[in-house]
Structure formats: C-alpha cells, structure tokens
LOPA-93893 format. One record per residue (C-alpha): x, y, z; residue in three letters; residue number from 0; chain. Coordinates in steps of 0.2 Angstrom, whole numbers. Example, Ala and Ser with C-alpha at 12.3 -4.5 7.8 and 13.67 -1.06 7.14 Angstrom:
2
xx = 62; yy = -22; zz = 39; type = ALA; seq = 0; mol = A
xx = 68; yy = -5; zz = 36; type = SER; seq = 1; mol = A
end
This chain:
364
xx = 25; yy = 129; zz = -153; type = MET; seq = 0; mol = A
xx = 12; yy = 133; zz = -142; type = THR; seq = 1; mol = A
xx = 3; yy = 120; zz = -132; type = ASN; seq = 2; mol = A
xx = -11; yy = 123; zz = -143; type = ASP; seq = 3; mol = A
xx = -2; yy = 120; zz = -159; type = LYS; seq = 4; mol = A
xx = 4; yy = 105; zz = -151; type = LEU; seq = 5; mol = A
xx = -13; yy = 98; zz = -145; type = VAL; seq = 6; mol = A
xx = -17; yy = 99; zz = -163; type = GLN; seq = 7; mol = A
xx = -2; yy = 94; zz = -171; type = THR; seq = 8; mol = A
xx = -5; yy = 76; zz = -158; type = VAL; seq = 9; mol = A
xx = -23; yy = 76; zz = -165; type = PHE; seq = 10; mol = A
xx = -17; yy = 76; zz = -182; type = ASP; seq = 11; mol = A
xx = -6; yy = 63; zz = -179; type = ALA; seq = 12; mol = A
xx = -17; yy = 52; zz = -170; type = THR; seq = 13; mol = A
xx = -25; yy = 41; zz = -183; type = PRO; seq = 14; mol = A
xx = -41; yy = 36; zz = -182; type = SER; seq = 15; mol = A
xx = -39; yy = 17; zz = -177; type = GLU; seq = 16; mol = A
xx = -25; yy = 6; zz = -177; type = SER; seq = 17; mol = A
xx = -16; yy = -3; zz = -191; type = PRO; seq = 18; mol = A
xx = -23; yy = -18; zz = -201; type = LYS; seq = 19; mol = A
xx = -3; yy = -24; zz = -201; type = GLY; seq = 20; mol = A
xx = -1; yy = -22; zz = -184; type = LEU; seq = 21; mol = A
xx = -19; yy = -30; zz = -177; type = ARG; seq = 22; mol = A
xx = -15; yy = -44; zz = -191; type = SER; seq = 23; mol = A
xx = 4; yy = -48; zz = -181; type = THR; seq = 24; mol = A
xx = -7; yy = -47; zz = -164; type = ALA; seq = 25; mol = A
xx = -16; yy = -61; zz = -166; type = PHE; seq = 26; mol = A
xx = -7; yy = -70; zz = -177; type = VAL; seq = 27; mol = A
xx = 4; yy = -69; zz = -161; type = LEU; seq = 28; mol = A
xx = -11; yy = -74; zz = -149; type = ILE; seq = 29; mol = A
xx = -15; yy = -90; zz = -160; type = ALA; seq = 30; mol = A
xx = 5; yy = -96; zz = -162; type = LEU; seq = 31; mol = A
xx = 5; yy = -92; zz = -143; type = GLY; seq = 32; mol = A
xx = -12; yy = -106; zz = -137; type = LEU; seq = 33; mol = A
xx = -5; yy = -115; zz = -149; type = LEU; seq = 34; mol = A
xx = 11; yy = -120; zz = -142; type = GLY; seq = 35; mol = A
xx = 1; yy = -121; zz = -124; type = LEU; seq = 36; mol = A
xx = -10; yy = -133; zz = -131; type = GLY; seq = 37; mol = A
xx = 4; yy = -143; zz = -140; type = LEU; seq = 38; mol = A
xx = 13; yy = -141; zz = -121; type = GLY; seq = 39; mol = A
xx = -3; yy = -150; zz = -112; type = PHE; seq = 40; mol = A
xx = -4; yy = -162; zz = -127; type = ALA; seq = 41; mol = A
xx = 12; yy = -168; zz = -124; type = ALA; seq = 42; mol = A
xx = 16; yy = -184; zz = -111; type = GLY; seq = 43; mol = A
xx = 6; yy = -192; zz = -100; type = GLU; seq = 44; mol = A
xx = 7; yy = -178; zz = -86; type = SER; seq = 45; mol = A
xx = 8; yy = -164; zz = -95; type = ALA; seq = 46; mol = A
xx = 22; yy = -155; zz = -86; type = THR; seq = 47; mol = A
xx = 28; yy = -144; zz = -102; type = THR; seq = 48; mol = A
xx = 11; yy = -138; zz = -103; type = GLY; seq = 49; mol = A
xx = 11; yy = -130; zz = -86; type = TRP; seq = 50; mol = A
xx = 30; yy = -125; zz = -89; type = SER; seq = 51; mol = A
xx = 24; yy = -115; zz = -103; type = ALA; seq = 52; mol = A
xx = 8; yy = -108; zz = -95; type = LEU; seq = 53; mol = A
xx = 19; yy = -103; zz = -81; type = LEU; seq = 54; mol = A
xx = 33; yy = -95; zz = -91; type = THR; seq = 55; mol = A
xx = 21; yy = -87; zz = -101; type = GLY; seq = 56; mol = A
xx = 9; yy = -80; zz = -87; type = THR; seq = 57; mol = A
xx = 25; yy = -74; zz = -75; type = VAL; seq = 58; mol = A
xx = 32; yy = -61; zz = -89; type = LEU; seq = 59; mol = A
xx = 14; yy = -54; zz = -93; type = VAL; seq = 60; mol = A
xx = 11; yy = -51; zz = -76; type = ILE; seq = 61; mol = A
xx = 28; yy = -43; zz = -74; type = GLY; seq = 62; mol = A
xx = 24; yy = -32; zz = -90; type = VAL; seq = 63; mol = A
xx = 8; yy = -29; zz = -87; type = ALA; seq = 64; mol = A
xx = 15; yy = -17; zz = -72; type = LEU; seq = 65; mol = A
xx = 30; yy = -11; zz = -81; type = VAL; seq = 66; mol = A
xx = 20; yy = 3; zz = -88; type = GLY; seq = 67; mol = A
xx = 12; yy = 12; zz = -76; type = PRO; seq = 68; mol = A
xx = 31; yy = 9; zz = -66; type = LEU; seq = 69; mol = A
xx = 41; yy = 20; zz = -79; type = LEU; seq = 70; mol = A
xx = 27; yy = 33; zz = -81; type = SER; seq = 71; mol = A
xx = 30; yy = 35; zz = -64; type = ALA; seq = 72; mol = A
xx = 48; yy = 36; zz = -65; type = VAL; seq = 73; mol = A
xx = 45; yy = 47; zz = -74; type = PHE; seq = 74; mol = A
xx = 35; yy = 55; zz = -66; type = GLN; seq = 75; mol = A
xx = 47; yy = 55; zz = -49; type = LEU; seq = 76; mol = A
xx = 61; yy = 61; zz = -61; type = THR; seq = 77; mol = A
xx = 53; yy = 75; zz = -70; type = GLY; seq = 78; mol = A
xx = 60; yy = 68; zz = -85; type = ALA; seq = 79; mol = A
xx = 51; yy = 80; zz = -98; type = LYS; seq = 80; mol = A
xx = 58; yy = 68; zz = -113; type = TRP; seq = 81; mol = A
xx = 50; yy = 53; zz = -108; type = GLY; seq = 82; mol = A
xx = 32; yy = 61; zz = -110; type = ARG; seq = 83; mol = A
xx = 31; yy = 55; zz = -127; type = ALA; seq = 84; mol = A
xx = 33; yy = 37; zz = -120; type = TYR; seq = 85; mol = A
xx = 23; yy = 39; zz = -105; type = ARG; seq = 86; mol = A
xx = 6; yy = 34; zz = -112; type = ARG; seq = 87; mol = A
xx = 14; yy = 21; zz = -124; type = LEU; seq = 88; mol = A
xx = 21; yy = 13; zz = -108; type = ALA; seq = 89; mol = A
xx = 2; yy = 13; zz = -100; type = GLU; seq = 90; mol = A
xx = -7; yy = 5; zz = -113; type = SER; seq = 91; mol = A
xx = 2; yy = -11; zz = -104; type = SER; seq = 92; mol = A
xx = -13; yy = -12; zz = -92; type = VAL; seq = 93; mol = A
xx = -22; yy = -22; zz = -104; type = VAL; seq = 94; mol = A
xx = -11; yy = -36; zz = -103; type = LEU; seq = 95; mol = A
xx = -18; yy = -38; zz = -84; type = MET; seq = 96; mol = A
xx = -33; yy = -46; zz = -90; type = ILE; seq = 97; mol = A
xx = -23; yy = -59; zz = -99; type = PRO; seq = 98; mol = A
xx = -10; yy = -60; zz = -82; type = GLY; seq = 99; mol = A
xx = -22; yy = -62; zz = -71; type = LEU; seq = 100; mol = A
xx = -32; yy = -75; zz = -82; type = LEU; seq = 101; mol = A
xx = -17; yy = -85; zz = -83; type = GLY; seq = 102; mol = A
xx = -16; yy = -84; zz = -64; type = VAL; seq = 103; mol = A
xx = -33; yy = -91; zz = -63; type = GLY; seq = 104; mol = A
xx = -27; yy = -105; zz = -72; type = LEU; seq = 105; mol = A
xx = -11; yy = -107; zz = -62; type = LEU; seq = 106; mol = A
xx = -20; yy = -109; zz = -46; type = LEU; seq = 107; mol = A
xx = -32; yy = -119; zz = -49; type = ALA; seq = 108; mol = A
xx = -19; yy = -131; zz = -59; type = GLY; seq = 109; mol = A
xx = -6; yy = -129; zz = -45; type = GLY; seq = 110; mol = A
xx = -9; yy = -147; zz = -37; type = ASN; seq = 111; mol = A
xx = -1; yy = -152; zz = -53; type = ALA; seq = 112; mol = A
xx = 14; yy = -143; zz = -55; type = TYR; seq = 113; mol = A
xx = 20; yy = -137; zz = -39; type = LEU; seq = 114; mol = A
xx = 34; yy = -148; zz = -31; type = PRO; seq = 115; mol = A
xx = 28; yy = -146; zz = -15; type = TRP; seq = 116; mol = A
xx = 11; yy = -149; zz = -12; type = VAL; seq = 117; mol = A
xx = 12; yy = -167; zz = -13; type = HIS; seq = 118; mol = A
xx = 28; yy = -166; zz = 0; type = GLU; seq = 119; mol = A
xx = 31; yy = -160; zz = 15; type = HIS; seq = 120; mol = A
xx = 51; yy = -162; zz = 21; type = PRO; seq = 121; mol = A
xx = 51; yy = -143; zz = 27; type = HIS; seq = 122; mol = A
xx = 51; yy = -138; zz = 42; type = VAL; seq = 123; mol = A
xx = 49; yy = -121; zz = 53; type = GLY; seq = 124; mol = A
xx = 44; yy = -107; zz = 42; type = GLY; seq = 125; mol = A
xx = 47; yy = -115; zz = 25; type = LYS; seq = 126; mol = A
xx = 31; yy = -128; zz = 34; type = ALA; seq = 127; mol = A
xx = 21; yy = -113; zz = 34; type = VAL; seq = 128; mol = A
xx = 24; yy = -102; zz = 20; type = TRP; seq = 129; mol = A
xx = 23; yy = -115; zz = 7; type = LEU; seq = 130; mol = A
xx = 3; yy = -120; zz = 8; type = THR; seq = 131; mol = A
xx = -9; yy = -121; zz = -2; type = ARG; seq = 132; mol = A
xx = -19; yy = -107; zz = 6; type = GLY; seq = 133; mol = A
xx = -7; yy = -96; zz = 12; type = PHE; seq = 134; mol = A
xx = 3; yy = -97; zz = -8; type = TRP; seq = 135; mol = A
xx = -14; yy = -93; zz = -14; type = ASP; seq = 136; mol = A
xx = -18; yy = -78; zz = -7; type = ALA; seq = 137; mol = A
xx = -2; yy = -71; zz = -6; type = ARG; seq = 138; mol = A
xx = 0; yy = -73; zz = -25; type = VAL; seq = 139; mol = A
xx = -20; yy = -64; zz = -27; type = VAL; seq = 140; mol = A
xx = -14; yy = -52; zz = -16; type = GLY; seq = 141; mol = A
xx = 1; yy = -47; zz = -23; type = ALA; seq = 142; mol = A
xx = -5; yy = -46; zz = -38; type = LEU; seq = 143; mol = A
xx = -24; yy = -37; zz = -37; type = VAL; seq = 144; mol = A
xx = -15; yy = -23; zz = -24; type = ILE; seq = 145; mol = A
xx = 0; yy = -19; zz = -35; type = SER; seq = 146; mol = A
xx = -13; yy = -18; zz = -51; type = TYR; seq = 147; mol = A
xx = -24; yy = -7; zz = -45; type = ALA; seq = 148; mol = A
xx = -16; yy = 6; zz = -37; type = LEU; seq = 149; mol = A
xx = -5; yy = 5; zz = -58; type = GLY; seq = 150; mol = A
xx = -23; yy = 7; zz = -64; type = LEU; seq = 151; mol = A
xx = -27; yy = 22; zz = -54; type = ARG; seq = 152; mol = A
xx = -10; yy = 31; zz = -60; type = PHE; seq = 153; mol = A
xx = -17; yy = 28; zz = -77; type = VAL; seq = 154; mol = A
xx = -30; yy = 35; zz = -76; type = TRP; seq = 155; mol = A
xx = -27; yy = 50; zz = -64; type = TRP; seq = 156; mol = A
xx = -12; yy = 52; zz = -78; type = SER; seq = 157; mol = A
xx = -25; yy = 50; zz = -94; type = VAL; seq = 158; mol = A
xx = -39; yy = 63; zz = -86; type = ARG; seq = 159; mol = A
xx = -24; yy = 75; zz = -84; type = ARG; seq = 160; mol = A
xx = -24; yy = 75; zz = -104; type = ASP; seq = 161; mol = A
xx = -42; yy = 78; zz = -103; type = PHE; seq = 162; mol = A
xx = -39; yy = 93; zz = -95; type = CYS; seq = 163; mol = A
xx = -29; yy = 102; zz = -110; type = VAL; seq = 164; mol = A
xx = -41; yy = 111; zz = -122; type = ALA; seq = 165; mol = A
xx = -48; yy = 101; zz = -135; type = GLY; seq = 166; mol = A
xx = -44; yy = 85; zz = -127; type = VAL; seq = 167; mol = A
xx = -62; yy = 82; zz = -122; type = LYS; seq = 168; mol = A
xx = -70; yy = 88; zz = -135; type = GLU; seq = 169; mol = A
xx = -60; yy = 77; zz = -145; type = ARG; seq = 170; mol = A
xx = -61; yy = 59; zz = -136; type = PHE; seq = 171; mol = A
xx = -82; yy = 57; zz = -132; type = THR; seq = 172; mol = A
xx = -92; yy = 42; zz = -131; type = GLY; seq = 173; mol = A
xx = -85; yy = 30; zz = -117; type = LYS; seq = 174; mol = A
xx = -69; yy = 38; zz = -117; type = LEU; seq = 175; mol = A
xx = -73; yy = 54; zz = -113; type = GLY; seq = 176; mol = A
xx = -84; yy = 47; zz = -98; type = ASP; seq = 177; mol = A
xx = -71; yy = 37; zz = -91; type = LEU; seq = 178; mol = A
xx = -58; yy = 50; zz = -90; type = PHE; seq = 179; mol = A
xx = -67; yy = 67; zz = -92; type = GLY; seq = 180; mol = A
xx = -83; yy = 66; zz = -85; type = SER; seq = 181; mol = A
xx = -84; yy = 80; zz = -69; type = GLY; seq = 182; mol = A
xx = -70; yy = 94; zz = -76; type = ILE; seq = 183; mol = A
xx = -79; yy = 108; zz = -74; type = ALA; seq = 184; mol = A
xx = -60; yy = 117; zz = -72; type = ASN; seq = 185; mol = A
xx = -49; yy = 112; zz = -83; type = PRO; seq = 186; mol = A
xx = -35; yy = 121; zz = -75; type = ASP; seq = 187; mol = A
xx = -41; yy = 116; zz = -56; type = ARG; seq = 188; mol = A
xx = -41; yy = 99; zz = -59; type = GLU; seq = 189; mol = A
xx = -25; yy = 98; zz = -69; type = ALA; seq = 190; mol = A
xx = -16; yy = 106; zz = -52; type = GLU; seq = 191; mol = A
xx = -28; yy = 90; zz = -45; type = ARG; seq = 192; mol = A
xx = -20; yy = 79; zz = -56; type = CYS; seq = 193; mol = A
xx = -3; yy = 83; zz = -55; type = GLU; seq = 194; mol = A
xx = -4; yy = 82; zz = -34; type = ARG; seq = 195; mol = A
xx = -12; yy = 63; zz = -36; type = LYS; seq = 196; mol = A
xx = 2; yy = 56; zz = -48; type = LEU; seq = 197; mol = A
xx = 14; yy = 64; zz = -38; type = SER; seq = 198; mol = A
xx = 10; yy = 56; zz = -21; type = VAL; seq = 199; mol = A
xx = 5; yy = 41; zz = -33; type = LEU; seq = 200; mol = A
xx = 21; yy = 40; zz = -41; type = ALA; seq = 201; mol = A
xx = 33; yy = 33; zz = -27; type = PRO; seq = 202; mol = A
xx = 18; yy = 23; zz = -21; type = LEU; seq = 203; mol = A
xx = 19; yy = 14; zz = -37; type = VAL; seq = 204; mol = A
xx = 38; yy = 10; zz = -37; type = VAL; seq = 205; mol = A
xx = 36; yy = 4; zz = -20; type = ILE; seq = 206; mol = A
xx = 23; yy = -7; zz = -19; type = VAL; seq = 207; mol = A
xx = 30; yy = -14; zz = -37; type = TYR; seq = 208; mol = A
xx = 47; yy = -19; zz = -30; type = ALA; seq = 209; mol = A
xx = 38; yy = -27; zz = -16; type = PHE; seq = 210; mol = A
xx = 24; yy = -38; zz = -24; type = ALA; seq = 211; mol = A
xx = 35; yy = -43; zz = -38; type = PHE; seq = 212; mol = A
xx = 48; yy = -47; zz = -26; type = THR; seq = 213; mol = A
xx = 36; yy = -61; zz = -17; type = LEU; seq = 214; mol = A
xx = 29; yy = -66; zz = -35; type = LEU; seq = 215; mol = A
xx = 45; yy = -70; zz = -41; type = GLY; seq = 216; mol = A
xx = 47; yy = -80; zz = -22; type = ILE; seq = 217; mol = A
xx = 32; yy = -89; zz = -26; type = ASP; seq = 218; mol = A
xx = 30; yy = -94; zz = -44; type = LEU; seq = 219; mol = A
xx = 48; yy = -95; zz = -48; type = ILE; seq = 220; mol = A
xx = 58; yy = -99; zz = -33; type = MET; seq = 221; mol = A
xx = 46; yy = -110; zz = -25; type = ALA; seq = 222; mol = A
xx = 47; yy = -121; zz = -38; type = LEU; seq = 223; mol = A
xx = 65; yy = -129; zz = -30; type = GLU; seq = 224; mol = A
xx = 60; yy = -124; zz = -12; type = PRO; seq = 225; mol = A
xx = 76; yy = -131; zz = -6; type = ASP; seq = 226; mol = A
xx = 84; yy = -120; zz = -15; type = TRP; seq = 227; mol = A
xx = 83; yy = -100; zz = -11; type = PHE; seq = 228; mol = A
xx = 91; yy = -81; zz = -15; type = SER; seq = 229; mol = A
xx = 88; yy = -65; zz = -5; type = THR; seq = 230; mol = A
xx = 93; yy = -56; zz = -21; type = LEU; seq = 231; mol = A
xx = 80; yy = -68; zz = -34; type = PHE; seq = 232; mol = A
xx = 65; yy = -58; zz = -31; type = GLY; seq = 233; mol = A
xx = 75; yy = -42; zz = -35; type = ALA; seq = 234; mol = A
xx = 82; yy = -48; zz = -49; type = TRP; seq = 235; mol = A
xx = 66; yy = -53; zz = -56; type = TYR; seq = 236; mol = A
xx = 57; yy = -37; zz = -55; type = PHE; seq = 237; mol = A
xx = 72; yy = -29; zz = -61; type = MET; seq = 238; mol = A
xx = 72; yy = -40; zz = -74; type = GLY; seq = 239; mol = A
xx = 52; yy = -38; zz = -81; type = ASN; seq = 240; mol = A
xx = 56; yy = -17; zz = -80; type = ALA; seq = 241; mol = A
xx = 71; yy = -20; zz = -90; type = PHE; seq = 242; mol = A
xx = 60; yy = -33; zz = -104; type = PHE; seq = 243; mol = A
xx = 46; yy = -21; zz = -102; type = GLY; seq = 244; mol = A
xx = 57; yy = -6; zz = -107; type = LEU; seq = 245; mol = A
xx = 65; yy = -14; zz = -122; type = ALA; seq = 246; mol = A
xx = 48; yy = -19; zz = -126; type = LEU; seq = 247; mol = A
xx = 41; yy = 1; zz = -127; type = VAL; seq = 248; mol = A
xx = 57; yy = 5; zz = -135; type = ALA; seq = 249; mol = A
xx = 55; yy = -5; zz = -151; type = ILE; seq = 250; mol = A
xx = 35; yy = 1; zz = -151; type = PHE; seq = 251; mol = A
xx = 40; yy = 17; zz = -152; type = SER; seq = 252; mol = A
xx = 52; yy = 12; zz = -167; type = VAL; seq = 253; mol = A
xx = 40; yy = 5; zz = -176; type = ALA; seq = 254; mol = A
xx = 25; yy = 17; zz = -173; type = LEU; seq = 255; mol = A
xx = 37; yy = 32; zz = -178; type = SER; seq = 256; mol = A
xx = 38; yy = 24; zz = -195; type = ASN; seq = 257; mol = A
xx = 21; yy = 17; zz = -198; type = SER; seq = 258; mol = A
xx = 12; yy = 32; zz = -189; type = LEU; seq = 259; mol = A
xx = 22; yy = 45; zz = -193; type = GLY; seq = 260; mol = A
xx = 25; yy = 50; zz = -177; type = LEU; seq = 261; mol = A
xx = 43; yy = 56; zz = -179; type = THR; seq = 262; mol = A
xx = 40; yy = 74; zz = -171; type = GLN; seq = 263; mol = A
xx = 38; yy = 63; zz = -152; type = PHE; seq = 264; mol = A
xx = 49; yy = 51; zz = -154; type = PHE; seq = 265; mol = A
xx = 66; yy = 62; zz = -160; type = SER; seq = 266; mol = A
xx = 84; yy = 54; zz = -162; type = THR; seq = 267; mol = A
xx = 86; yy = 66; zz = -147; type = LYS; seq = 268; mol = A
xx = 75; yy = 55; zz = -138; type = ARG; seq = 269; mol = A
xx = 77; yy = 39; zz = -145; type = GLN; seq = 270; mol = A
xx = 95; yy = 43; zz = -138; type = GLY; seq = 271; mol = A
xx = 88; yy = 46; zz = -121; type = ASP; seq = 272; mol = A
xx = 78; yy = 29; zz = -119; type = MET; seq = 273; mol = A
xx = 95; yy = 20; zz = -126; type = ALA; seq = 274; mol = A
xx = 102; yy = 29; zz = -113; type = THR; seq = 275; mol = A
xx = 90; yy = 22; zz = -100; type = LEU; seq = 276; mol = A
xx = 92; yy = 5; zz = -108; type = LEU; seq = 277; mol = A
xx = 109; yy = 4; zz = -103; type = LEU; seq = 278; mol = A
xx = 105; yy = 9; zz = -85; type = ALA; seq = 279; mol = A
xx = 92; yy = -4; zz = -84; type = PHE; seq = 280; mol = A
xx = 104; yy = -15; zz = -92; type = CYS; seq = 281; mol = A
xx = 119; yy = -14; zz = -80; type = LEU; seq = 282; mol = A
xx = 107; yy = -14; zz = -65; type = ILE; seq = 283; mol = A
xx = 96; yy = -30; zz = -69; type = ASN; seq = 284; mol = A
xx = 116; yy = -38; zz = -72; type = VAL; seq = 285; mol = A
xx = 122; yy = -31; zz = -56; type = ASP; seq = 286; mol = A
xx = 106; yy = -43; zz = -47; type = PHE; seq = 287; mol = A
xx = 111; yy = -56; zz = -59; type = PHE; seq = 288; mol = A
xx = 129; yy = -55; zz = -53; type = TRP; seq = 289; mol = A
xx = 127; yy = -51; zz = -34; type = ASN; seq = 290; mol = A
xx = 116; yy = -67; zz = -33; type = GLN; seq = 291; mol = A
xx = 132; yy = -79; zz = -37; type = TYR; seq = 292; mol = A
xx = 144; yy = -67; zz = -27; type = LEU; seq = 293; mol = A
xx = 134; yy = -67; zz = -13; type = THR; seq = 294; mol = A
xx = 137; yy = -88; zz = -10; type = ILE; seq = 295; mol = A
xx = 155; yy = -85; zz = -14; type = TRP; seq = 296; mol = A
xx = 157; yy = -72; zz = 2; type = TYR; seq = 297; mol = A
xx = 145; yy = -80; zz = 13; type = ALA; seq = 298; mol = A
xx = 152; yy = -98; zz = 9; type = ASN; seq = 299; mol = A
xx = 135; yy = -105; zz = 6; type = LEU; seq = 300; mol = A
xx = 137; yy = -123; zz = -3; type = PRO; seq = 301; mol = A
xx = 120; yy = -127; zz = -1; type = GLU; seq = 302; mol = A
xx = 116; yy = -114; zz = -13; type = GLU; seq = 303; mol = A
xx = 127; yy = -119; zz = -27; type = THR; seq = 304; mol = A
xx = 117; yy = -136; zz = -32; type = GLY; seq = 305; mol = A
xx = 106; yy = -123; zz = -42; type = TYR; seq = 306; mol = A
xx = 120; yy = -113; zz = -50; type = LEU; seq = 307; mol = A
xx = 129; yy = -131; zz = -54; type = ILE; seq = 308; mol = A
xx = 112; yy = -139; zz = -64; type = GLU; seq = 309; mol = A
xx = 112; yy = -123; zz = -76; type = ARG; seq = 310; mol = A
xx = 130; yy = -117; zz = -78; type = THR; seq = 311; mol = A
xx = 142; yy = -136; zz = -77; type = VAL; seq = 312; mol = A
xx = 129; yy = -150; zz = -77; type = ASN; seq = 313; mol = A
xx = 134; yy = -156; zz = -96; type = ARG; seq = 314; mol = A
xx = 119; yy = -168; zz = -94; type = ASP; seq = 315; mol = A
xx = 107; yy = -156; zz = -92; type = LEU; seq = 316; mol = A
xx = 101; yy = -143; zz = -109; type = PRO; seq = 317; mol = A
xx = 103; yy = -128; zz = -96; type = TRP; seq = 318; mol = A
xx = 124; yy = -126; zz = -97; type = ARG; seq = 319; mol = A
xx = 123; yy = -117; zz = -116; type = SER; seq = 320; mol = A
xx = 106; yy = -107; zz = -116; type = LEU; seq = 321; mol = A
xx = 114; yy = -102; zz = -100; type = SER; seq = 322; mol = A
xx = 128; yy = -91; zz = -105; type = PHE; seq = 323; mol = A
xx = 116; yy = -87; zz = -122; type = VAL; seq = 324; mol = A
xx = 105; yy = -78; zz = -108; type = SER; seq = 325; mol = A
xx = 119; yy = -70; zz = -102; type = LEU; seq = 326; mol = A
xx = 127; yy = -62; zz = -119; type = ALA; seq = 327; mol = A
xx = 109; yy = -59; zz = -124; type = ALA; seq = 328; mol = A
xx = 104; yy = -49; zz = -110; type = PHE; seq = 329; mol = A
xx = 119; yy = -41; zz = -104; type = PHE; seq = 330; mol = A
xx = 135; yy = -43; zz = -118; type = LEU; seq = 331; mol = A
xx = 126; yy = -39; zz = -133; type = ILE; seq = 332; mol = A
xx = 115; yy = -26; zz = -124; type = PRO; seq = 333; mol = A
xx = 130; yy = -16; zz = -115; type = PHE; seq = 334; mol = A
xx = 142; yy = -17; zz = -131; type = THR; seq = 335; mol = A
xx = 130; yy = -8; zz = -140; type = ALA; seq = 336; mol = A
xx = 121; yy = 4; zz = -130; type = LEU; seq = 337; mol = A
xx = 138; yy = 10; zz = -130; type = LEU; seq = 338; mol = A
xx = 140; yy = 16; zz = -147; type = LEU; seq = 339; mol = A
xx = 132; yy = 35; zz = -153; type = ARG; seq = 340; mol = A
xx = 127; yy = 25; zz = -169; type = ARG; seq = 341; mol = A
xx = 117; yy = 12; zz = -163; type = VAL; seq = 342; mol = A
xx = 109; yy = 26; zz = -150; type = LYS; seq = 343; mol = A
xx = 102; yy = 37; zz = -164; type = HIS; seq = 344; mol = A
xx = 96; yy = 22; zz = -175; type = ASN; seq = 345; mol = A
xx = 81; yy = 16; zz = -176; type = ALA; seq = 346; mol = A
xx = 83; yy = 2; zz = -182; type = GLY; seq = 347; mol = A
xx = 101; yy = -6; zz = -175; type = LEU; seq = 348; mol = A
xx = 90; yy = 1; zz = -155; type = LEU; seq = 349; mol = A
xx = 76; yy = -10; zz = -161; type = ARG; seq = 350; mol = A
xx = 87; yy = -27; zz = -164; type = ILE; seq = 351; mol = A
xx = 98; yy = -22; zz = -149; type = VAL; seq = 352; mol = A
xx = 82; yy = -21; zz = -137; type = ALA; seq = 353; mol = A
xx = 73; yy = -37; zz = -145; type = LEU; seq = 354; mol = A
xx = 90; yy = -46; zz = -140; type = VAL; seq = 355; mol = A
xx = 88; yy = -39; zz = -123; type = ALA; seq = 356; mol = A
xx = 72; yy = -46; zz = -122; type = MET; seq = 357; mol = A
xx = 76; yy = -65; zz = -130; type = VAL; seq = 358; mol = A
xx = 88; yy = -65; zz = -115; type = GLY; seq = 359; mol = A
xx = 79; yy = -60; zz = -102; type = ILE; seq = 360; mol = A
xx = 64; yy = -72; zz = -108; type = PHE; seq = 361; mol = A
xx = 76; yy = -84; zz = -108; type = SER; seq = 362; mol = A
xx = 85; yy = -80; zz = -92; type = ALA; seq = 363; mol = A
end
C-alpha cells in the first residue's frame, strides 16, 4: 500500500467522535471510583480507609499516565514497525496525568493523616533526613514534574511527525492543528527533525521513567513501613506499571478493533506480537518480584522478613490468601496462557488474559 493510500485508509477509519458506549462506560467507572472513595472516607473515625484508597488509586494512575510515552519510546528505540499501530493508542495515556497530579496534590495536603513516620521519629541516620515532610514532598513533586514534562515533550514530537504527512494537517484543523501542525513549511525536512528529536528523547524517557518511579515507589509505598526496605522494590513497582499499561493497551486495541472496524491496523499478526511482548513483561515483572525474596535469603537479612511474613505466612491477616491469588493472576495464568498460539491470536482470549494480569498487578 502506498503512503497516500495508507493515509486515506486511516482517514476513512477515523471516527468523527468517540463511541457513546465507551464514553458511558468511562463515566460509570469514574462515578463508581468517586463513590468508593467517598465511602472510604466516611467509614470509621480516622478515615484511614479513604486515604488508603486514594493512595492506591493515585499510585496506579500516575504510573499508567507515563506508560504510554514509555512504550512509544521503547518502540522508537527498537525500531519495532509492528508497534506503530499501538503508539498513538498508548500515548493517549497522558490524559491520566491530570487526575494523577490531582490525587498527588490531595495526598500531599493530607499527608499528616496517613503517613506513619510524620508523628514518630524513631529513625536515625539517613532515614531521619529522608523521611521529613518538606524533603518528601519535594521529591514526589520533582519526580512527577520532570518525568511528565519529558513524556509530554516526546508525545508532542511524535504527533507532530504525523502532521508532516500529506493531508493530515488539512484534515485536523482547529486547536489540534495549531498545537501540532503550526510552523511546518517543509514537511519532509520537519519530519526528519521530528525523527531526530524522538531518537534523542526516547532513551531519556526510559531512563528518567526508571529513576523517577523507583523513587516514587520508595516514597509513596515502601515508606508506609519505614522500618522495612528493599533495594528492588522500586524496580518492581515501575516494571509492574509498565506491565499494567501494556495489558491495558492490549485490551483497548481489541475493543477498538471490534467497535471501530480497525482490524486492518490491529491485525492478528500484530496481536501476536503484542501478546509476545506481554509475555516478556510478565517474566521481567515476576523476576523482580522473586529477586526480592532471593536477596533476603542468600544475604541472610532477618530484619527484612517481617514484611514478607505478614503477607505470606501470618494467618491472622487477610494478605496471605491475597498474595497467592495475586501471584497466580500476574504470573502463573498469563505465563501459561501466553505460551499458547491459540490465545495469542484470539482477541477475546487475549483480552481476558490481559485483564487477569491487570487484576493481579493491582492487588499485589
């Protein structure tokens, strides 16, 4: 297919507005989320449940918001042509940056109500400095602002490159055209410039994402138990985010392919490539998970076992059963299923496997 025919095919397949069913589902999910959050704050005198729910949701949203630019950067670095169909869908995750930042703002405002180390100062040395509100707030805000700004810049150049294709600028006018298509006098030369910018920004997006979300995993999650620490926890957190976001892209690609008639772009072969990538992220994610246990064992670190005992052995707490369910959901089931060609090439089965993986990561 020539470039002009491909562009026209994309134009013909582009819907004039988002499907009503999709919008209705989004509004219902938002309403349920806000209702659950409100019930959490209303339950009990200390409203600890509400803060826990807000923290859990925010930690998930801020990670998924940057996963789109991350995946697009990975496709850019590896030159994966099959990923071209998924890049714009993945990059749309940046819309979650706004609710993510809102959630972080609320967490910063109410930090004294749920952070266990605010009113206690039993720590000495580096922890006494690290776990202070001013320094903690600055790290959280700084990590998000830097990583989000870099991710948005990458997406801007990625979309602008498409506006260098003949016919795109004329099709998408108004605010969208002004934002991405202004100042393009020589489309070929501008496309080359966009490609150079993306090649420079892609490794930066990946590196900054790893550092920023390692830091956020430590500060927003691991610091809730200040007496426990793991050098691999931050890596497990950001890799889990990437796995969750990739599974989400797989689900939406199947849904949009069916509802909008985009099967020519999300073909069976490309779906198989996406399933293979999901399998790879599944293995990397469980590797970081297992290495936390392995490090404690071979280094003989009894001071770090309390966290694990509470979640895997202690029968008085509800986490024991949930831990094994999570392990099955984010590893055993996806790993087994994605080895099967029938699952990889069946849109319905792939969507179920991706959903199971998302539930496992969320519950972990």
